C-alpha positions in Angstrom: -7.6 11.9 25.2 -4.4 11.4 23.4 -2.1 8.4 23.3 1.2 8.4 21.7 3.4 5.5 20.5 7.0 6.2 20.7 8.7 6.7 17.3 6.5 4.4 15.3 2.9 5.1 15.8 1.7 8.8 16.9 -1.9 9.6 18.1 -2.4 12.6 16.1 -5.8 13.3 14.6 -6.6 15.0 11.3 -9.7 16.8 10.8 -11.7 16.2 7.6 -14.6 18.1 6.3 -17.2 16.8 8.9 -15.1 14.6 11.4 -11.8 13.1 12.3 -10.1 10.5 10.2 -11.4 7.9 12.5 -12.7 7.7 16.0 -10.5 6.7 19.0 -12.2 4.1 21.0 -11.0 1.8 24.0 -13.5 -1.0 24.0 -12.4 -4.4 22.9 -13.1 -5.2 19.2 -14.9 -8.4 17.8 -12.8 -9.3 15.0 -15.2 -11.8 13.5 -18.1 -9.5 13.5 -15.8 -6.8 11.7 -14.8 -9.1 8.9 -18.4 -10.5 8.4 -20.1 -7.2 8.2 -17.8 -5.9 5.6 -17.6 -8.9 3.4 -21.3 -9.1 3.1 -21.2 -5.9 1.0 -17.8 -6.1 -0.8 -18.0 -5.8 -4.7 -15.3 -7.6 -6.8 -12.7 -5.1 -8.0 -11.8 -4.6 -11.6 -8.4 -3.6 -12.8 -9.0 -1.3 -15.4 -11.4 1.6 -16.8 -12.3 2.6 -20.4 -12.9 6.1 -21.7 -14.2 7.3 -25.0 -13.1 10.7 -26.4 -15.0 13.1 -28.4 -13.9 11.4 -31.6 -15.1 8.1 -30.3 -11.6 6.5 -29.6 -11.5 4.2 -26.7 -8.9 4.5 -24.0 -8.0 1.7 -21.5 -6.5 2.9 -18.4 -5.1 0.4 -15.7 -5.6 1.0 -12.1 -2.7 1.2 -9.6 -2.0 -2.2 -8.3 -3.5 -1.3 -5.0 -6.8 -0.3 -6.3 -7.2 -3.9 -7.2 -6.5 -5.3 -3.7 -9.3 -7.5 -2.1 -10.6 -6.2 1.1 -10.1 -9.2 3.0 -6.3 -8.8 2.6 -6.6 -5.4 4.4 -8.9 -6.8 7.2 -6.7 -9.7 7.8 -3.6 -7.6 8.9 -2.9 -7.9 12.7 -3.4 -4.2 13.2 -6.8 -4.3 11.4 -8.0 -7.3 13.5 -6.7 -5.9 16.7 -7.3 -2.0 16.5 -10.0 -1.3 13.8 -13.7 -1.8 14.0 -16.8 -1.0 12.1 -18.1 2.2 13.4 -21.2 1.7 15.6 -22.6 5.2 15.4 -22.2 5.8 11.7 -24.6 4.4 9.3 -22.6 3.3 6.1 -24.9 3.8 3.5 -24.7 2.0 0.0 -26.0 5.1 -1.7 -23.2 7.1 -3.4 -24.4 10.7 -4.2 -23.4 12.2 -7.5 -22.8 15.6 -7.9 -22.1 18.3 -10.7 -18.7 18.8 -12.4 -18.7 22.2 -10.9 -19.2 20.7 -7.2 -16.1 18.5 -7.7 -14.1 21.5 -9.2 -15.0 23.6 -6.4 -14.1 21.0 -3.8 -10.7 20.1 -5.1 -9.9 23.8 -5.2 -10.6 24.0 -1.4 -8.1 21.4 -0.5 -5.1 23.1 0.9 -2.4 22.1 -1.5 0.4 23.5 -3.3 0.1 20.9 -5.9 -2.1 21.2 -8.9 -5.3 19.1 -8.4 -7.0 19.2 -11.7 -10.5 17.8 -12.7 -11.3 16.1 -15.9 -13.2 13.0 -17.0 -10.3 10.7 -16.0 -10.1 12.1 -12.5 -13.7 11.6 -12.1 -13.5 8.0 -13.1 -11.2 7.3 -10.2 -13.1 9.4 -7.8 -16.1 7.2 -8.7 -14.0 4.1 -8.3 -13.0 5.2 -4.6 -16.6 6.4 -3.8 -18.2 3.4 -5.2 -16.7 -0.2 -5.6 -13.9 0.9 -3.2 -15.8 2.8 -0.4 -15.3 -0.2 2.2 -11.5 -0.1 1.4 -11.7 3.7 1.8 -13.3 3.1 5.2 -10.2 0.9 6.1 -7.7 3.4 4.9 -9.5 6.2 6.9 -9.1 4.1 10.2 -5.4 3.1 9.3 -4.6 6.6 8.5 -4.5 7.3 12.3 -1.5 4.8 12.5 0.5 6.1 9.4 -0.5 9.7 8.5 1.6 11.1 11.4 4.7 9.4 10.3 4.3 10.4 6.8 3.7 14.1 7.6 6.7 14.2 9.8 9.1 12.7 7.3 7.6 14.9 4.4 7.9 18.1 6.6 11.6 17.3 7.5 12.5 17.7 3.6 10.0 20.6 3.3 7.8 18.7 0.9 4.3 19.2 0.2 2.2 17.3 3.0 -0.4 16.2 0.1 2.2 13.6 -0.7 1.0 11.7 2.4 -1.5 10.2 0.1 0.8 8.4 -2.2 0.8 5.3 -0.1 -3.1 5.3 -0.7 -2.4 4.3 -4.4 0.9 2.7 -3.7 -0.3 0.1 -1.1 -3.8 0.9 0.2 -2.0 1.5 3.4 -1.0 -2.2 4.0 2.5 -2.3 5.4 2.9 -5.8 4.3 2.0 -5.1 0.6 4.2 -6.6 -1.9 3.7 -6.0 -5.7 3.8 -8.6 -8.5 7.5 -7.3 -9.3 8.7 -7.3 -5.5 7.9 -3.6 -4.7 7.5 -3.7 -0.9 5.9 -1.9 1.9 3.7 1.3 2.3 5.8 3.2 -0.3 6.4 0.2 -2.6 10.1 0.6 -2.9 11.9 -1.8 -5.5 15.0 -3.5 -3.9 17.5 -1.2 -5.8 15.8 2.0 -5.1 15.4 1.1 -1.5 19.2 0.4 -1.1 19.9 3.6 -2.9 18.0 5.5 -0.3 19.7 3.8 2.6 17.3 1.1 3.4 18.9 -2.2 4.6 17.6 -5.2 2.6 18.8 -8.7 3.1 17.5 -12.3 3.9 16.8 -11.3 7.6 15.9 -7.5 7.4 13.9 -5.4 5.0 13.5 -2.0 6.0 11.0 -1.2 3.1 8.5 -2.7 5.6 9.5 -0.2 8.3 6.8 2.6 8.3 9.2 5.2 9.6 12.5 4.4 7.7 10.7 3.7 4.6 8.9 7.1 4.9 12.1 9.1 5.4 13.7 7.2 2.3 10.5 8.0 0.2 10.8 11.6 1.1 14.5 11.8 0.0 13.4 10.1 -3.3 10.6 12.6 -3.8 12.8 15.4 -3.1 15.3 14.3 -5.6 12.7 13.8 -8.1 11.6 17.2 -7.6 15.1 18.5 -8.1 15.1 16.7 -11.6 11.6 17.8 -13.0 10.7 20.8 -10.8 7.0 19.8 -11.2 5.0 17.8 -8.7 2.7 15.9 -11.2 5.9 14.6 -12.9 7.3 13.7 -9.5 4.3 11.5 -8.9 4.4 9.9 -12.2 8.1 9.5 -12.0 7.6 7.8 -8.4 5.5 5.1 -10.4 7.3 4.5 -13.6 10.8 5.9 -13.0 12.5 9.2 -14.0 13.8 7.6 -17.3 10.3 6.9 -18.7 9.3 10.5 -17.9 12.4 11.8 -19.6 11.5 9.6 -22.5 8.1 10.9 -22.8 9.4 14.5 -22.9 11.7 13.6 -25.7 8.9 12.1 -27.8 6.6 14.9 -27.0 9.3 17.5 -28.0 10.0 15.5 -31.1 6.3 15.6 -32.3 6.3 19.4 -31.7 9.4 19.7 -33.9 11.8 20.9 -31.4 15.4 20.0 -31.4 17.5 18.7 -28.6 19.2 21.9 -28.5 16.5 24.0 -27.6 15.6 24.7 -24.0 13.0 22.4 -22.3 9.9 24.7 -21.3 7.2 24.4 -18.8 4.9 23.3 -21.6 7.3 20.3 -22.2 6.7 19.3 -18.6 3.1 19.5 -18.5 1.7 16.2 -17.2 -1.4 16.4 -19.1 0.5 17.1 -22.4 2.9 14.3 -21.7 -0.1 12.0 -21.0 -0.4 10.2 -24.1 3.4 9.4 -24.2 3.5 7.9 -20.8 3.2 4.1 -19.9 -0.3 2.8 -19.3 -0.6 2.5 -15.6 1.1 5.9 -15.0 -1.4 7.5 -17.1 -3.8 6.6 -14.3 -1.5 7.4 -11.4 -1.8 11.1 -11.2 -5.6 10.9 -11.7 -5.7 8.4 -8.7 -3.5 10.7 -6.6 -6.0 13.6 -7.1 -8.8 11.2 -6.4 -7.1 9.8 -3.2 -6.8 13.6 -2.0 -10.6 14.1 -2.8 -11.9 11.0 -1.1 -9.7 11.2 2.0 -11.1 14.9 2.4 -14.8 14.5 1.3 -15.6 10.8 2.4 -18.5 12.2 4.5 -20.2 13.6 1.6 -20.2 10.1 -0.2 -21.6 8.4 2.9 -18.5 6.5 3.7 -17.7 5.9 7.6 -14.3 5.6 8.8 -13.3 2.5 10.9 -12.9 3.3 14.4 -9.4 3.2 15.7 -8.2 1.9 19.0 -4.7 3.1 19.2 -2.0 0.5 20.3 -0.4 1.0 23.8 2.9 2.8 24.0 6.2 1.0 23.0 9.9 1.5 23.4 13.0 0.0 21.9 15.6 -2.1 23.3 18.9 -3.0 21.6 20.2 -6.5 21.4 23.8 -7.8 20.7 22.7 -11.4 20.0 20.6 -13.2 17.4 17.2 -13.5 19.0 13.9 -14.8 17.6 10.6 -13.2 18.1 9.0 -16.4 19.4 12.1 -16.6 22.0 10.8 -13.2 23.3 7.1 -13.8 23.4 7.7 -17.4 25.0 9.6 -15.9 27.9 8.1 -12.6 28.6 4.4 -13.7 27.6 3.7 -11.3 24.9 1.7 -12.1 21.8 4.3 -13.0 19.1 1.9 -11.3 16.3 2.1 -7.9 18.4 5.9 -8.1 18.4 5.9 -8.8 14.6 3.4 -5.9 14.0 5.8 -3.4 16.0 9.1 -4.9 14.1 7.8 -5.4 10.6 11.4 -5.0 8.9 12.5 -8.5 10.6 11.1 -10.7 7.8 12.0 -14.2 9.1 11.2 -13.3 12.8 15.0 -13.1 13.4 16.6 -10.0 15.1 20.4 -10.3 13.9 22.1 -8.7 16.8 25.1 -10.8 16.5 25.8 -9.0 13.0 25.5 -5.5 14.5 23.5 -4.0 17.5 19.9 -4.4 16.5 16.6 -2.7 17.9 13.8 -4.5 19.0 10.4 -2.6 19.7 8.2 -3.9 22.5 5.1 -2.6 24.5 6.5 -0.5 27.6 5.0 -3.0 29.8 7.2 -5.8 28.5 10.7 -3.9 28.2 11.3 -4.3 31.9 10.5 -8.3 31.6 12.8 -8.5 28.7 15.8 -6.9 30.5 15.2 -8.9 33.7 14.9 -12.3 31.9 17.2 -11.4 28.9 19.7 -14.6 29.5 16.5 -16.7 29.6 15.1 -15.3 26.2 18.3 -16.1 24.4 18.3 -19.6 25.8 14.7 -20.4 25.1 14.4 -22.9 22.2 17.5 -21.3 20.7 18.6 -24.3 18.7 15.2 -24.8 17.2 14.4 -21.3 16.4 17.6 -19.9 15.2 18.8 -22.9 13.1 15.5 -24.0 11.3 14.9 -23.2 7.8 11.5 -23.0 6.2 10.5 -26.2 4.0 8.7 -25.5 0.8 7.1 -27.8 -1.8 8.8 -27.6 -5.1 6.5 -26.9 -8.0 3.6 -26.2 -5.9 2.1 -22.8 -6.7 5.5 -20.8 -6.6 6.0 -18.7 -9.6 7.9 -20.0 -12.5 9.9 -17.3 -14.5 10.3 -18.3 -18.2 11.4 -16.4 -21.2 7.8 -15.5 -22.2 7.2 -14.0 -18.7 10.0 -11.6 -18.7 8.1 -9.6 -21.5 5.6 -8.8 -18.7 8.2 -6.6 -17.0 9.1 -3.1 -18.4 12.6 -1.8 -18.3 12.1 0.2 -15.2 10.9 -2.8 -13.4 7.2 -2.2 -13.3 4.8 -5.1 -14.1 2.4 -4.7 -17.1 -0.8 -6.5 -16.3 -2.0 -6.2 -19.9 1.0 -8.2 -21.0 0.4 -10.7 -18.3 -3.2 -11.3 -19.4 -1.9 -12.2 -23.0 0.4 -14.9 -21.8 -0.3 -18.6 -20.7 -4.0 -19.3 -21.0 -3.4 -22.9 -20.4 -5.9 -23.3 -17.3 -3.4 -23.8 -14.4 -4.6 -24.4 -10.9 -3.5 -24.4 -7.3 -4.6 -25.8 -4.1 -5.8 -23.7 -1.3 -3.8 -23.8 1.8 -5.1 -23.2 5.3 -5.2 -19.6 5.9 -4.8 -18.4 2.3 -6.9 -15.6 1.1 -7.8 -15.0 -2.5 -5.8 -11.9 -2.6 -2.7 -13.9 -1.6 -3.4 -16.5 -4.3 -3.9 -13.8 -7.0 -0.6 -12.0 -6.1 1.4 -15.2 -6.0 0.0 -16.3 -9.4 0.1 -13.0 -11.1 -3.6 -12.3 -11.5 -6.4 -10.5 -9.8 -9.1 -11.4 -7.1 -11.9 -10.6 -9.7 -10.5 -13.0 -12.4 -10.1 -15.7 -9.6 -13.7 -15.2 -8.9 -14.8 -15.3 -12.4 -12.8 -18.5 -13.4 -14.0 -20.4 -10.2 -17.6 -19.1 -9.8 -16.7 -17.7 -6.3 -18.8 -15.2 -4.5 -17.5 -13.3 -1.6 -14.0 -13.9 0.0 -14.4 -17.2 1.6 -12.6 -20.2 0.2 -12.0 -23.7 1.6 -8.6 -25.0 2.5 -7.8 -28.1 0.1 -9.9 -26.9 -2.7 -8.4 -26.8 -6.2 -9.1 -23.5 -8.1 -8.0 -22.4 -11.6 -5.7 -19.3 -11.7 -5.7 -18.8 -15.4 
């Protein structure tokens, strides 16, 4: 039985090699059991891998930031707690089968793709990571795919782009719509502020359309289209999405210079071969295309690695109404009796819970059953706690655990705005600590302080994901 969410969520299903991405169920979900079952088997993530070439030289490759996210940050999302659950009829085995090189090559060749899905030792390392340490995060992403993949595919199809690009948000955000990187890249597609505005996304103090799954997906499709017009090679497009086109052009220039080619000579296909440019690329970007190939692999062959998708109960249908006055989400929830968190999940672009209808007509998405109640009680909604909710400002503690940007910290940012974890590791080892606030997770503390969950665990001897509010923990 199919259900469909108007505009934002579509109940489309995608066949994998042995099952749909996730089963659709209607029964209620026990959120506490869901988190406990997964937390017991979660393995701390690391943020890099090492490879040794035939000459014995070691290479360190950084994981994309989303591959270091702690599982609890994904399971604590409203959509996860409400609509996803551990599958009851699929045994999630801890055994991760290993296969021969020929099997991986053959499987990658069977994925319908116009893009080159190469196999090598680097790709294998990323496949091993997804099928091993990140297998429970993959289980989450397979379930969340029912929410987001239809949106991604529709946006990509509208610009006639390869549908395989729908897996970019796997390595950008781990399908976390609230993801914010250390440098401020935001949303499923991890747009930086400038690029988001360049591609038509509204971003201000009240609205951030990078958080909107639909609008950000169409903006990402336009950006990917433009990158392909520049490079004409999909591997370079994917790399440029990570590090910026200027860094790809710099890598091409350096490669050509090492080959003795002059600037007047025509750029050839050889000059735009990702694997030949590989040594000239920024550190994290070297792992980006291999991670993309591995994401395509694991989202297709998860069953062969004993990974069970989380079951999905699709949200009820929703629709939009337009408001011409400022209105707070808690005003709507308080009058029509709808869960405020549900309204927030349907309207992720409103960053401070205020829909700024007074500035320009603004749309608010509500469950269909609540649209009529809003219309019938619209005046009451606008008047409910208006002074309190529309004029209050958040109170923050100065010098608590908010990041401080100093001259030395600027060096951790590359020219293209990306954050280098390696540079960050080498700065400030003075043993700073923060106090855990109620409701905070390890992943939130790690992001706020420019570190990783794995390092917080090591510094503080923490096992698992549970931390006590009021406890002081070291962040470096």
